[in-house]
N, C-alpha and C positions, 0 to 999 in steps of 0.2 A: 507466788513469787518465792523462790528459794532464798535461804539466808545468803548464799553465794551471790545470787543476782542482786539482792538488796545491798550487799556490801560493795558491789562493783558499780552501783548507780549512785552518783553523788547526792542527788536529792533524797534518795532512800537512806543513804548513810547519815545525812543530816537529821532525818526523822528518827533514826535509831539513836543517834546521840541525844536528841531531845527526850526520847523515851527513857534512856538511861539516866539522864538528869532528873526526870520526874520520879523514877524509881529510887534514886539516891535521896531526893528530898522527902519522899514518903517514908523511907527507912530511917532517916535522921530524926528520930522521935524527939530528941531533946534540943534540936535546932542548932547544934554546935558547928555544923558544916563538916562533921567528921563522923564516920561510922565505927562503932565499937565492934568487938567480936560478936556480941549478942545480936546487934542490928544486922550485921552481915549474915549471920546464921539464919535470921528470919527471912532475909532476901533470898538466900539459897533455898530454903525450905519452900518458899512461895513459888519460886521458879520451877523447882523439881516437881511440885504438886501440879502446876499448870501443864508440864510436859509429860506427866505420868511416869516420873522416875521415882525410885526409892528416895526417902528423905536422906539428906546428907548426914554423914557422921560428923561429930565435933572435930575429929582428926582431919577429915576432908576440908572443912572450913578453915581450920587452923593453917593447913598447908596453903590454901588460897590466900589467906590473910598475910602469911609470911612472904609469899611470892609477890604479892601486890603492894605491900607496904614498903615502898622504896626509900622513904625517909626514916624508917625503923622507929616510928613513934608509937607503934602498937595500935594505930587507928588508920582508917582509910579516908583520904580527902577525895573530892570529886574527881580530880585528875587520876588518882590511883584507881579508883573504882571504875572509871570509864575505861582505862587501859585494861583492867581485869575483864570487864564485860566484852570489850572488843576482842581481846585475846581468845576468850571462849567462843565467841561467834566465828572467829577465823578458824578455829579448830573444827567447828561444825561445817563451815564452808569447805574446808579441805576434805572432810569425810564425804561431803556431797560430791566433790570433784572426783574422788576416788571411786565412789559408787557409780557415778556416771561413766567413767572410763571403763570400769569393770563390765557394765552393761553393754557398752559399745564393743568391747572385746568379745564378749559372749555372743552377741548378735553376729559379729563378723565370722565367728567359728561355725555358726549354724547356717 
């Protein structure tokens, strides 16, 4: 099942939300209910490793932190983290849509 398909299915979407919550709780090493820059960096590093991407730079993670930190306290709460993760998944789903459309166009030309 693609990311796009998972996001479009309500049951799968709930599973993803649960997975994100578990990821947040695992990353929240000090149990404050908030993720520091270092904790977010470790999450990003773990994700990139799992999907065989280059490790994130500190700049990449700072940019994510700044964009996701809507209350500007320098930390991410579960709501902010969830929005960040779903935002990234939506970007992946859009790339999947574009790839699928491109393949259909290519097939139609041949």
